Gaussian input, Z-matrix of N, CA and C with variables (Angstrom, degrees):
# hf/3-21g

backbone

0 1
 N
 C     1     B1
 C     2     B2     1     A1
 N     3     B3     2     A2     1     D1
 C     4     B4     3     A3     2     D2
 C     5     B5     4     A4     3     D3
 N     6     B6     5     A5     4     D4
 C     7     B7     6     A6     5     D5
 C     8     B8     7     A7     6     D6
 N     9     B9     8     A8     7     D7
 C    10    B10     9     A9     8     D8
 C    11    B11    10    A10     9     D9
 N    12    B12    11    A11    10    D10
 C    13    B13    12    A12    11    D11
 C    14    B14    13    A13    12    D12
 N    15    B15    14    A14    13    D13
 C    16    B16    15    A15    14    D14
 C    17    B17    16    A16    15    D15
 N    18    B18    17    A17    16    D16
 C    19    B19    18    A18    17    D17
 C    20    B20    19    A19    18    D18
 N    21    B21    20    A20    19    D19
 C    22    B22    21    A21    20    D20
 C    23    B23    22    A22    21    D21
 N    24    B24    23    A23    22    D22
 C    25    B25    24    A24    23    D23
 C    26    B26    25    A25    24    D24
 N    27    B27    26    A26    25    D25
 C    28    B28    27    A27    26    D26
 C    29    B29    28    A28    27    D27
 N    30    B30    29    A29    28    D28
 C    31    B31    30    A30    29    D29
 C    32    B32    31    A31    30    D30
 N    33    B33    32    A32    31    D31
 C    34    B34    33    A33    32    D32
 C    35    B35    34    A34    33    D33
 N    36    B36    35    A35    34    D34
 C    37    B37    36    A36    35    D35
 C    38    B38    37    A37    36    D36
 N    39    B39    38    A38    37    D37
 C    40    B40    39    A39    38    D38
 C    41    B41    40    A40    39    D39
 N    42    B42    41    A41    40    D40
 C    43    B43    42    A42    41    D41
 C    44    B44    43    A43    42    D42
 N    45    B45    44    A44    43    D43
 C    46    B46    45    A45    44    D44
 C    47    B47    46    A46    45    D45
 N    48    B48    47    A47    46    D46
 C    49    B49    48    A48    47    D47
 C    50    B50    49    A49    48    D48
 N    51    B51    50    A50    49    D49
 C    52    B52    51    A51    50    D50
 C    53    B53    52    A52    51    D51
 N    54    B54    53    A53    52    D52
 C    55    B55    54    A54    53    D53
 C    56    B56    55    A55    54    D54
 N    57    B57    56    A56    55    D55
 C    58    B58    57    A57    56    D56
 C    59    B59    58    A58    57    D57
 N    60    B60    59    A59    58    D58
 C    61    B61    60    A60    59    D59
 C    62    B62    61    A61    60    D60
 N    63    B63    62    A62    61    D61
 C    64    B64    63    A63    62    D62
 C    65    B65    64    A64    63    D63
 N    66    B66    65    A65    64    D64
 C    67    B67    66    A66    65    D65
 C    68    B68    67    A67    66    D66
 N    69    B69    68    A68    67    D67
 C    70    B70    69    A69    68    D68
 C    71    B71    70    A70    69    D69
 N    72    B72    71    A71    70    D70
 C    73    B73    72    A72    71    D71
 C    74    B74    73    A73    72    D72
 N    75    B75    74    A74    73    D73
 C    76    B76    75    A75    74    D74
 C    77    B77    76    A76    75    D75
 N    78    B78    77    A77    76    D76
 C    79    B79    78    A78    77    D77
 C    80    B80    79    A79    78    D78
 N    81    B81    80    A80    79    D79
 C    82    B82    81    A81    80    D80
 C    83    B83    82    A82    81    D81
 N    84    B84    83    A83    82    D82
 C    85    B85    84    A84    83    D83
 C    86    B86    85    A85    84    D84
 N    87    B87    86    A86    85    D85
 C    88    B88    87    A87    86    D86
 C    89    B89    88    A88    87    D87
 N    90    B90    89    A89    88    D88
 C    91    B91    90    A90    89    D89
 C    92    B92    91    A91    90    D90
 N    93    B93    92    A92    91    D91
 C    94    B94    93    A93    92    D92
 C    95    B95    94    A94    93    D93
 N    96    B96    95    A95    94    D94
 C    97    B97    96    A96    95    D95
 C    98    B98    97    A97    96    D96
 N    99    B99    98    A98    97    D97
 C   100   B100    99    A99    98    D98
 C   101   B101   100   A100    99    D99
 N   102   B102   101   A101   100   D100
 C   103   B103   102   A102   101   D101
 C   104   B104   103   A103   102   D102
 N   105   B105   104   A104   103   D103
 C   106   B106   105   A105   104   D104
 C   107   B107   106   A106   105   D105
 N   108   B108   107   A107   106   D106
 C   109   B109   108   A108   107   D107
 C   110   B110   109   A109   108   D108
 N   111   B111   110   A110   109   D109
 C   112   B112   111   A111   110   D110
 C   113   B113   112   A112   111   D111
 N   114   B114   113   A113   112   D112
 C   115   B115   114   A114   113   D113
 C   116   B116   115   A115   114   D114
 N   117   B117   116   A116   115   D115
 C   118   B118   117   A117   116   D116
 C   119   B119   118   A118   117   D117
 N   120   B120   119   A119   118   D118
 C   121   B121   120   A120   119   D119
 C   122   B122   121   A121   120   D120
 N   123   B123   122   A122   121   D121
 C   124   B124   123   A123   122   D122
 C   125   B125   124   A124   123   D123
 N   126   B126   125   A125   124   D124
 C   127   B127   126   A126   125   D125
 C   128   B128   127   A127   126   D126
 N   129   B129   128   A128   127   D127
 C   130   B130   129   A129   128   D128
 C   131   B131   130   A130   129   D129
 N   132   B132   131   A131   130   D130
 C   133   B133   132   A132   131   D131
 C   134   B134   133   A133   132   D132
 N   135   B135   134   A134   133   D133
 C   136   B136   135   A135   134   D134
 C   137   B137   136   A136   135   D135
 N   138   B138   137   A137   136   D136
 C   139   B139   138   A138   137   D137
 C   140   B140   139   A139   138   D138
 N   141   B141   140   A140   139   D139
 C   142   B142   141   A141   140   D140
 C   143   B143   142   A142   141   D141
 N   144   B144   143   A143   142   D142
 C   145   B145   144   A144   143   D143
 C   146   B146   145   A145   144   D144
 N   147   B147   146   A146   145   D145
 C   148   B148   147   A147   146   D146
 C   149   B149   148   A148   147   D147
 N   150   B150   149   A149   148   D148
 C   151   B151   150   A150   149   D149
 C   152   B152   151   A151   150   D150
 N   153   B153   152   A152   151   D151
 C   154   B154   153   A153   152   D152
 C   155   B155   154   A154   153   D153
 N   156   B156   155   A155   154   D154
 C   157   B157   156   A156   155   D155
 C   158   B158   157   A157   156   D156
 N   159   B159   158   A158   157   D157
 C   160   B160   159   A159   158   D158
 C   161   B161   160   A160   159   D159
 N   162   B162   161   A161   160   D160
 C   163   B163   162   A162   161   D161
 C   164   B164   163   A163   162   D162
 N   165   B165   164   A164   163   D163
 C   166   B166   165   A165   164   D164
 C   167   B167   166   A166   165   D165
 N   168   B168   167   A167   166   D166
 C   169   B169   168   A168   167   D167
 C   170   B170   169   A169   168   D168
 N   171   B171   170   A170   169   D169
 C   172   B172   171   A171   170   D170
 C   173   B173   172   A172   171   D171
 N   174   B174   173   A173   172   D172
 C   175   B175   174   A174   173   D173
 C   176   B176   175   A175   174   D174
 N   177   B177   176   A176   175   D175
 C   178   B178   177   A177   176   D176
 C   179   B179   178   A178   177   D177
 N   180   B180   179   A179   178   D178
 C   181   B181   180   A180   179   D179
 C   182   B182   181   A181   180   D180
 N   183   B183   182   A182   181   D181
 C   184   B184   183   A183   182   D182
 C   185   B185   184   A184   183   D183
 N   186   B186   185   A185   184   D184
 C   187   B187   186   A186   185   D185
 C   188   B188   187   A187   186   D186
 N   189   B189   188   A188   187   D187
 C   190   B190   189   A189   188   D188
 C   191   B191   190   A190   189   D189
 N   192   B192   191   A191   190   D190
 C   193   B193   192   A192   191   D191
 C   194   B194   193   A193   192   D192
 N   195   B195   194   A194   193   D193
 C   196   B196   195   A195   194   D194
 C   197   B197   196   A196   195   D195
 N   198   B198   197   A197   196   D196
 C   199   B199   198   A198   197   D197
 C   200   B200   199   A199   198   D198
 N   201   B201   200   A200   199   D199
 C   202   B202   201   A201   200   D200
 C   203   B203   202   A202   201   D201
 N   204   B204   203   A203   202   D202
 C   205   B205   204   A204   203   D203
 C   206   B206   205   A205   204   D204
 N   207   B207   206   A206   205   D205
 C   208   B208   207   A207   206   D206
 C   209   B209   208   A208   207   D207
 N   210   B210   209   A209   208   D208
 C   211   B211   210   A210   209   D209
 C   212   B212   211   A211   210   D210
 N   213   B213   212   A212   211   D211
 C   214   B214   213   A213   212   D212
 C   215   B215   214   A214   213   D213
 N   216   B216   215   A215   214   D214
 C   217   B217   216   A216   215   D215
 C   218   B218   217   A217   216   D216
 N   219   B219   218   A218   217   D217
 C   220   B220   219   A219   218   D218
 C   221   B221   220   A220   219   D219
 N   222   B222   221   A221   220   D220
 C   223   B223   222   A222   221   D221
 C   224   B224   223   A223   222   D222
 N   225   B225   224   A224   223   D223
 C   226   B226   225   A225   224   D224
 C   227   B227   226   A226   225   D225
 N   228   B228   227   A227   226   D226
 C   229   B229   228   A228   227   D227
 C   230   B230   229   A229   228   D228
 N   231   B231   230   A230   229   D229
 C   232   B232   231   A231   230   D230
 C   233   B233   232   A232   231   D231
 N   234   B234   233   A233   232   D232
 C   235   B235   234   A234   233   D233
 C   236   B236   235   A235   234   D234
 N   237   B237   236   A236   235   D235
 C   238   B238   237   A237   236   D236
 C   239   B239   238   A238   237   D237
 N   240   B240   239   A239   238   D238
 C   241   B241   240   A240   239   D239
 C   242   B242   241   A241   240   D240
 N   243   B243   242   A242   241   D241
 C   244   B244   243   A243   242   D242
 C   245   B245   244   A244   243   D243
 N   246   B246   245   A245   244   D244
 C   247   B247   246   A246   245   D245
 C   248   B248   247   A247   246   D246
 N   249   B249   248   A248   247   D247
 C   250   B250   249   A249   248   D248
 C   251   B251   250   A250   249   D249
 N   252   B252   251   A251   250   D250
 C   253   B253   252   A252   251   D251
 C   254   B254   253   A253   252   D252
 N   255   B255   254   A254   253   D253
 C   256   B256   255   A255   254   D254
 C   257   B257   256   A256   255   D255
 N   258   B258   257   A257   256   D256
 C   259   B259   258   A258   257   D257
 C   260   B260   259   A259   258   D258
 N   261   B261   260   A260   259   D259
 C   262   B262   261   A261   260   D260
 C   263   B263   262   A262   261   D261
 N   264   B264   263   A263   262   D262
 C   265   B265   264   A264   263   D263
 C   266   B266   265   A265   264   D264
 N   267   B267   266   A266   265   D265
 C   268   B268   267   A267   266   D266
 C   269   B269   268   A268   267   D267
 N   270   B270   269   A269   268   D268
 C   271   B271   270   A270   269   D269
 C   272   B272   271   A271   270   D270
 N   273   B273   272   A272   271   D271
 C   274   B274   273   A273   272   D272
 C   275   B275   274   A274   273   D273
 N   276   B276   275   A275   274   D274
 C   277   B277   276   A276   275   D275
 C   278   B278   277   A277   276   D276
 N   279   B279   278   A278   277   D277
 C   280   B280   279   A279   278   D278
 C   281   B281   280   A280   279   D279
 N   282   B282   281   A281   280   D280
 C   283   B283   282   A282   281   D281
 C   284   B284   283   A283   282   D282
 N   285   B285   284   A284   283   D283
 C   286   B286   285   A285   284   D284
 C   287   B287   286   A286   285   D285
 N   288   B288   287   A287   286   D286
 C   289   B289   288   A288   287   D287
 C   290   B290   289   A289   288   D288
 N   291   B291   290   A290   289   D289
 C   292   B292   291   A291   290   D290
 C   293   B293   292   A292   291   D291
 N   294   B294   293   A293   292   D292
 C   295   B295   294   A294   293   D293
 C   296   B296   295   A295   294   D294
 N   297   B297   296   A296   295   D295
 C   298   B298   297   A297   296   D296
 C   299   B299   298   A298   297   D297
 N   300   B300   299   A299   298   D298
 C   301   B301   300   A300   299   D299
 C   302   B302   301   A301   300   D300
 N   303   B303   302   A302   301   D301
 C   304   B304   303   A303   302   D302
 C   305   B305   304   A304   303   D303
 N   306   B306   305   A305   304   D304
 C   307   B307   306   A306   305   D305
 C   308   B308   307   A307   306   D306
 N   309   B309   308   A308   307   D307
 C   310   B310   309   A309   308   D308
 C   311   B311   310   A310   309   D309
 N   312   B312   311   A311   310   D310
 C   313   B313   312   A312   311   D311
 C   314   B314   313   A313   312   D312
 N   315   B315   314   A314   313   D313
 C   316   B316   315   A315   314   D314
 C   317   B317   316   A316   315   D315

   B1=1.4375
   B2=1.5328
   B3=1.3120
   B4=1.4697
   B5=1.5248
   B6=1.3327
   B7=1.4713
   B8=1.5317
   B9=1.3193
   B10=1.4552
   B11=1.5202
   B12=1.3102
   B13=1.4629
   B14=1.5247
   B15=1.3362
   B16=1.4739
   B17=1.5271
   B18=1.3133
   B19=1.4623
   B20=1.5179
   B21=1.3090
   B22=1.4563
   B23=1.5152
   B24=1.3192
   B25=1.4583
   B26=1.5193
   B27=1.3014
   B28=1.4594
   B29=1.5117
   B30=1.3010
   B31=1.4507
   B32=1.5181
   B33=1.2909
   B34=1.4645
   B35=1.5142
   B36=1.3169
   B37=1.4606
   B38=1.5178
   B39=1.3118
   B40=1.4630
   B41=1.5265
   B42=1.3179
   B43=1.4602
   B44=1.5190
   B45=1.3215
   B46=1.4566
   B47=1.5195
   B48=1.2978
   B49=1.4652
   B50=1.5202
   B51=1.3273
   B52=1.4561
   B53=1.5298
   B54=1.3346
   B55=1.4671
   B56=1.5274
   B57=1.3222
   B58=1.4673
   B59=1.5229
   B60=1.3516
   B61=1.4672
   B62=1.5208
   B63=1.3305
   B64=1.4537
   B65=1.5253
   B66=1.3290
   B67=1.4590
   B68=1.5260
   B69=1.3295
   B70=1.4592
   B71=1.5199
   B72=1.3052
   B73=1.4646
   B74=1.5286
   B75=1.3317
   B76=1.4680
   B77=1.5228
   B78=1.3239
   B79=1.4595
   B80=1.5267
   B81=1.3198
   B82=1.4562
   B83=1.5188
   B84=1.3158
   B85=1.4619
   B86=1.5197
   B87=1.3078
   B88=1.4569
   B89=1.5161
   B90=1.3125
   B91=1.4619
   B92=1.5223
   B93=1.3208
   B94=1.4605
   B95=1.5243
   B96=1.3188
   B97=1.4657
   B98=1.5293
   B99=1.3224
   B100=1.4643
   B101=1.5371
   B102=1.3115
   B103=1.4590
   B104=1.5240
   B105=1.3261
   B106=1.4592
   B107=1.5303
   B108=1.3325
   B109=1.4614
   B110=1.5304
   B111=1.3096
   B112=1.4614
   B113=1.5274
   B114=1.3108
   B115=1.4681
   B116=1.5300
   B117=1.3200
   B118=1.4650
   B119=1.5243
   B120=1.3314
   B121=1.4725
   B122=1.5195
   B123=1.3499
   B124=1.4671
   B125=1.5291
   B126=1.3513
   B127=1.4751
   B128=1.5217
   B129=1.3277
   B130=1.4650
   B131=1.5295
   B132=1.3483
   B133=1.4644
   B134=1.5228
   B135=1.3284
   B136=1.4651
   B137=1.5188
   B138=1.3409
   B139=1.4646
   B140=1.5243
   B141=1.3007
   B142=1.4596
   B143=1.5295
   B144=1.3312
   B145=1.4574
   B146=1.5195
   B147=1.3201
   B148=1.4594
   B149=1.5230
   B150=1.3247
   B151=1.4595
   B152=1.5235
   B153=1.3290
   B154=1.4686
   B155=1.5283
   B156=1.3179
   B157=1.4651
   B158=1.5303
   B159=1.3354
   B160=1.4682
   B161=1.5262
   B162=1.3227
   B163=1.4702
   B164=1.5263
   B165=1.3275
   B166=1.4686
   B167=1.5195
   B168=1.3193
   B169=1.4753
   B170=1.5150
   B171=1.3395
   B172=1.4623
   B173=1.5223
   B174=1.3237
   B175=1.4622
   B176=1.5245
   B177=1.3144
   B178=1.4554
   B179=1.5157
   B180=1.3219
   B181=1.4670
   B182=1.5261
   B183=1.3283
   B184=1.4689
   B185=1.5263
   B186=1.3277
   B187=1.4623
   B188=1.5355
   B189=1.3458
   B190=1.4649
   B191=1.5280
   B192=1.3290
   B193=1.4663
   B194=1.5356
   B195=1.3404
   B196=1.4660
   B197=1.5284
   B198=1.3292
   B199=1.4652
   B200=1.5333
   B201=1.3341
   B202=1.4633
   B203=1.5334
   B204=1.3186
   B205=1.4643
   B206=1.5254
   B207=1.3300
   B208=1.4555
   B209=1.5298
   B210=1.3208
   B211=1.4644
   B212=1.5309
   B213=1.3106
   B214=1.4605
   B215=1.5330
   B216=1.3397
   B217=1.4683
   B218=1.5401
   B219=1.2978
   B220=1.4650
   B221=1.5241
   B222=1.3060
   B223=1.4663
   B224=1.5255
   B225=1.3260
   B226=1.4646
   B227=1.5229
   B228=1.3426
   B229=1.4649
   B230=1.5251
   B231=1.3274
   B232=1.4589
   B233=1.5249
   B234=1.3175
   B235=1.4605
   B236=1.5142
   B237=1.3501
   B238=1.4576
   B239=1.5151
   B240=1.3281
   B241=1.4706
   B242=1.5306
   B243=1.3298
   B244=1.4692
   B245=1.5220
   B246=1.3053
   B247=1.4565
   B248=1.5284
   B249=1.3077
   B250=1.4702
   B251=1.5302
   B252=1.3443
   B253=1.4651
   B254=1.5314
   B255=1.3290
   B256=1.4601
   B257=1.5379
   B258=1.3071
   B259=1.4643
   B260=1.5249
   B261=1.3274
   B262=1.4619
   B263=1.5209
   B264=1.3250
   B265=1.4677
   B266=1.5224
   B267=1.3353
   B268=1.4663
   B269=1.5249
   B270=1.3252
   B271=1.4611
   B272=1.5263
   B273=1.3131
   B274=1.4653
   B275=1.5292
   B276=1.3323
   B277=1.4558
   B278=1.5270
   B279=1.3144
   B280=1.4648
   B281=1.5247
   B282=1.3254
   B283=1.4555
   B284=1.5127
   B285=1.3153
   B286=1.4629
   B287=1.5344
   B288=1.3240
   B289=1.4654
   B290=1.5219
   B291=1.3310
   B292=1.4611
   B293=1.5368
   B294=1.3258
   B295=1.4741
   B296=1.5293
   B297=1.3222
   B298=1.4557
   B299=1.5271
   B300=1.3044
   B301=1.4525
   B302=1.5196
   B303=1.3183
   B304=1.4649
   B305=1.5229
   B306=1.3185
   B307=1.4574
   B308=1.5193
   B309=1.3319
   B310=1.4684
   B311=1.5264
   B312=1.3170
   B313=1.4669
   B314=1.5244
   B315=1.3129
   B316=1.4741
   B317=1.5039
   A1=109.87
   A2=116.12
   A3=120.65
   A4=111.42
   A5=116.36
   A6=120.10
   A7=112.96
   A8=117.67
   A9=121.39
   A10=114.44
   A11=118.01
   A12=120.86
   A13=110.96
   A14=116.57
   A15=119.64
   A16=110.59
   A17=115.48
   A18=120.33
   A19=109.13
   A20=115.68
   A21=121.21
   A22=110.74
   A23=116.02
   A24=120.62
   A25=108.85
   A26=115.70
   A27=121.39
   A28=111.40
   A29=114.84
   A30=120.56
   A31=110.45
   A32=114.97
   A33=122.22
   A34=107.98
   A35=116.92
   A36=120.39
   A37=108.94
   A38=113.60
   A39=119.61
   A40=109.01
   A41=115.78
   A42=122.34
   A43=106.96
   A44=116.77
   A45=120.45
   A46=109.37
   A47=114.89
   A48=120.88
   A49=109.34
   A50=114.94
   A51=120.27
   A52=109.70
   A53=117.35
   A54=119.20
   A55=112.22
   A56=117.08
   A57=120.56
   A58=111.08
   A59=116.86
   A60=120.04
   A61=113.43
   A62=117.06
   A63=120.39
   A64=112.85
   A65=117.33
   A66=121.98
   A67=110.87
   A68=115.26
   A69=120.49
   A70=108.72
   A71=116.37
   A72=123.34
   A73=108.48
   A74=116.58
   A75=120.85
   A76=107.51
   A77=116.26
   A78=121.30
   A79=108.72
   A80=115.47
   A81=119.54
   A82=109.75
   A83=114.89
   A84=121.06
   A85=108.03
   A86=115.53
   A87=121.93
   A88=106.96
   A89=116.19
   A90=121.31
   A91=108.95
   A92=116.11
   A93=120.74
   A94=110.94
   A95=114.34
   A96=122.51
   A97=107.27
   A98=117.44
   A99=117.75
   A100=108.25
   A101=116.77
   A102=121.14
   A103=111.86
   A104=115.41
   A105=119.81
   A106=107.83
   A107=117.31
   A108=120.99
   A109=111.44
   A110=118.13
   A111=121.86
   A112=111.75
   A113=116.61
   A114=121.35
   A115=111.60
   A116=117.85
   A117=120.32
   A118=112.27
   A119=117.75
   A120=120.74
   A121=111.05
   A122=117.26
   A123=119.74
   A124=113.89
   A125=117.82
   A126=119.42
   A127=109.35
   A128=116.32
   A129=119.42
   A130=113.46
   A131=117.61
   A132=122.39
   A133=108.52
   A134=115.70
   A135=120.91
   A136=108.43
   A137=117.41
   A138=119.08
   A139=110.67
   A140=116.32
   A141=121.70
   A142=106.81
   A143=116.65
   A144=121.67
   A145=107.31
   A146=115.37
   A147=121.03
   A148=111.10
   A149=115.96
   A150=120.62
   A151=108.19
   A152=116.85
   A153=120.21
   A154=111.37
   A155=116.03
   A156=120.27
   A157=112.79
   A158=117.74
   A159=121.64
   A160=113.87
   A161=117.67
   A162=119.98
   A163=112.49
   A164=117.90
   A165=119.72
   A166=111.53
   A167=116.75
   A168=119.04
   A169=110.51
   A170=117.17
   A171=120.55
   A172=111.53
   A173=115.87
   A174=120.69
   A175=113.42
   A176=117.16
   A177=121.15
   A178=113.51
   A179=115.57
   A180=120.97
   A181=115.01
   A182=118.33
   A183=119.94
   A184=109.78
   A185=118.07
   A186=120.08
   A187=114.48
   A188=118.35
   A189=118.77
   A190=111.86
   A191=117.38
   A192=119.26
   A193=111.62
   A194=117.31
   A195=121.08
   A196=113.44
   A197=118.18
   A198=118.48
   A199=111.61
   A200=117.93
   A201=121.63
   A202=112.21
   A203=116.80
   A204=121.74
   A205=109.73
   A206=114.79
   A207=120.70
   A208=108.95
   A209=115.28
   A210=119.72
   A211=109.47
   A212=115.44
   A213=121.48
   A214=108.66
   A215=118.38
   A216=120.94
   A217=113.01
   A218=116.69
   A219=122.55
   A220=112.51
   A221=117.21
   A222=121.30
   A223=112.71
   A224=117.77
   A225=121.74
   A226=112.89
   A227=116.94
   A228=121.23
   A229=111.68
   A230=114.87
   A231=122.15
   A232=107.33
   A233=116.42
   A234=119.68
   A235=109.13
   A236=114.74
   A237=121.70
   A238=107.67
   A239=117.53
   A240=119.38
   A241=110.83
   A242=114.98
   A243=121.44
   A244=108.56
   A245=115.77
   A246=121.84
   A247=112.12
   A248=115.32
   A249=120.55
   A250=110.57
   A251=117.58
   A252=120.85
   A253=110.34
   A254=117.01
   A255=121.06
   A256=111.40
   A257=117.00
   A258=121.39
   A259=114.35
   A260=117.43
   A261=120.55
   A262=110.21
   A263=116.52
   A264=121.58
   A265=112.12
   A266=118.03
   A267=121.43
   A268=111.92
   A269=116.74
   A270=122.00
   A271=108.84
   A272=115.91
   A273=121.62
   A274=109.71
   A275=115.34
   A276=120.29
   A277=109.20
   A278=116.31
   A279=121.29
   A280=112.18
   A281=117.76
   A282=121.33
   A283=114.03
   A284=116.62
   A285=120.83
   A286=111.60
   A287=116.23
   A288=120.80
   A289=113.80
   A290=116.97
   A291=120.35
   A292=109.84
   A293=116.81
   A294=119.79
   A295=111.08
   A296=115.64
   A297=122.09
   A298=108.68
   A299=115.67
   A300=121.55
   A301=106.43
   A302=117.60
   A303=121.77
   A304=111.37
   A305=118.69
   A306=121.38
   A307=111.30
   A308=116.96
   A309=120.71
   A310=111.56
   A311=117.66
   A312=122.07
   A313=112.09
   A314=117.42
   A315=121.74
   A316=112.42
   D1=154.49
   D2=179.47
   D3=-54.08
   D4=-39.27
   D5=-175.84
   D6=-89.98
   D7=3.89
   D8=178.57
   D9=80.32
   D10=4.77
   D11=-178.90
   D12=-74.03
   D13=153.81
   D14=177.26
   D15=-70.00
   D16=162.32
   D17=178.95
   D18=-142.67
   D19=159.94
   D20=178.78
   D21=-100.78
   D22=149.70
   D23=174.17
   D24=-119.88
   D25=151.22
   D26=-178.61
   D27=-84.14
   D28=135.72
   D29=176.96
   D30=-156.50
   D31=175.62
   D32=177.14
   D33=-131.31
   D34=144.63
   D35=175.48
   D36=-136.99
   D37=158.57
   D38=-179.88
   D39=-154.66
   D40=146.05
   D41=169.40
   D42=-102.52
   D43=134.66
   D44=177.17
   D45=-146.02
   D46=156.01
   D47=-178.04
   D48=-98.68
   D49=123.46
   D50=-179.71
   D51=-65.75
   D52=126.69
   D53=177.69
   D54=-70.41
   D55=-16.14
   D56=-178.83
   D57=-87.50
   D58=-49.28
   D59=-175.33
   D60=-99.39
   D61=-18.91
   D62=-176.00
   D63=78.39
   D64=0.58
   D65=179.95
   D66=-85.08
   D67=148.12
   D68=175.19
   D69=-78.36
   D70=136.76
   D71=-177.68
   D72=-125.60
   D73=134.90
   D74=174.62
   D75=-105.03
   D76=123.75
   D77=179.28
   D78=-122.78
   D79=158.92
   D80=178.49
   D81=-152.16
   D82=163.92
   D83=173.17
   D84=-141.78
   D85=150.94
   D86=174.44
   D87=-99.68
   D88=127.66
   D89=-179.76
   D90=-80.75
   D91=138.54
   D92=178.31
   D93=-115.71
   D94=160.73
   D95=176.18
   D96=-131.19
   D97=169.02
   D98=170.60
   D99=-59.60
   D100=146.52
   D101=-177.73
   D102=-67.81
   D103=147.07
   D104=171.20
   D105=-78.88
   D106=-178.78
   D107=-175.99
   D108=-60.18
   D109=-42.23
   D110=-178.72
   D111=-62.64
   D112=-52.91
   D113=-176.20
   D114=-71.78
   D115=-27.32
   D116=-178.13
   D117=-63.04
   D118=-13.28
   D119=175.26
   D120=-67.58
   D121=-21.80
   D122=-178.05
   D123=-122.49
   D124=-18.38
   D125=-178.52
   D126=-162.49
   D127=157.65
   D128=-179.12
   D129=-90.54
   D130=-5.16
   D131=178.06
   D132=-128.55
   D133=160.41
   D134=175.75
   D135=-151.04
   D136=158.31
   D137=176.23
   D138=-61.75
   D139=149.62
   D140=173.58
   D141=-70.34
   D142=109.24
   D143=177.52
   D144=-96.01
   D145=129.91
   D146=-177.06
   D147=-102.74
   D148=133.85
   D149=173.54
   D150=-66.30
   D151=149.44
   D152=178.89
   D153=-53.21
   D154=-37.90
   D155=-178.51
   D156=-68.58
   D157=-13.85
   D158=-179.63
   D159=-100.96
   D160=-6.75
   D161=-175.43
   D162=-61.27
   D163=-44.13
   D164=-179.98
   D165=-62.11
   D166=-38.72
   D167=177.66
   D168=-64.88
   D169=-44.12
   D170=-177.38
   D171=-63.73
   D172=-41.12
   D173=-176.44
   D174=-87.63
   D175=-10.14
   D176=-175.34
   D177=-86.15
   D178=-171.21
   D179=-174.58
   D180=-82.90
   D181=1.98
   D182=-178.29
   D183=-55.22
   D184=128.70
   D185=-174.75
   D186=-73.07
   D187=-22.21
   D188=-175.44
   D189=-148.72
   D190=79.66
   D191=176.07
   D192=-86.58
   D193=37.69
   D194=-172.55
   D195=-62.92
   D196=-19.81
   D197=177.99
   D198=-68.75
   D199=-12.07
   D200=177.18
   D201=-81.55
   D202=-9.15
   D203=-177.92
   D204=-81.62
   D205=77.14
   D206=-177.48
   D207=-147.37
   D208=159.37
   D209=178.39
   D210=-69.05
   D211=139.21
   D212=178.32
   D213=-74.44
   D214=144.23
   D215=-177.31
   D216=-60.92
   D217=130.77
   D218=179.15
   D219=-60.04
   D220=-36.83
   D221=-174.64
   D222=-59.35
   D223=-26.21
   D224=-178.96
   D225=-87.13
   D226=-3.31
   D227=-172.75
   D228=-114.84
   D229=163.26
   D230=170.37
   D231=-140.13
   D232=157.04
   D233=175.19
   D234=-147.41
   D235=158.49
   D236=-179.82
   D237=-152.00
   D238=155.87
   D239=179.30
   D240=-70.90
   D241=138.53
   D242=175.22
   D243=-124.42
   D244=169.65
   D245=-175.99
   D246=-64.58
   D247=149.51
   D248=173.47
   D249=-68.77
   D250=-4.66
   D251=174.13
   D252=-57.59
   D253=-22.49
   D254=-179.47
   D255=-62.03
   D256=-17.92
   D257=-177.31
   D258=-77.13
   D259=-1.91
   D260=179.08
   D261=-126.39
   D262=128.13
   D263=179.00
   D264=-64.33
   D265=-17.56
   D266=177.45
   D267=-65.70
   D268=-25.37
   D269=-179.30
   D270=-90.34
   D271=95.32
   D272=-174.52
   D273=-125.63
   D274=71.21
   D275=179.82
   D276=-143.72
   D277=157.36
   D278=-176.69
   D279=-62.72
   D280=-28.05
   D281=-179.12
   D282=-61.23
   D283=-17.92
   D284=-178.62
   D285=-64.51
   D286=-21.51
   D287=-178.83
   D288=-93.80
   D289=-1.31
   D290=179.62
   D291=-68.35
   D292=140.01
   D293=178.23
   D294=-60.16
   D295=143.70
   D296=175.96
   D297=-127.89
   D298=163.66
   D299=173.81
   D300=-77.85
   D301=112.73
   D302=-175.79
   D303=-58.35
   D304=-36.29
   D305=179.71
   D306=-65.96
   D307=-35.63
   D308=-179.78
   D309=-70.30
   D310=-27.62
   D311=-179.11
   D312=-78.89
   D313=-22.55
   D314=-174.00
   D315=-69.38

């Protein structure tokens, strides 16, 4: 976000019992939308970002909050280049989000 505040993303999760092992498994997915103008510079899809005012609806019992499935406004967001280290789950440190010179990473 422009102001650095945290934000929520839309997803679904489920617990299910594996028919092979009999173990309970928790799975999830992140819902995507078409990219807004800002994100479309790097990809045609983006995670469903939820406004704070929509979090209770998304997490609540409403059977069809489908009107929330929309691209988040670009004006409220900012982005910057980060290291390609983000491409490996082994790199799990706050420094991964530090801005980098995009030309130097190429």
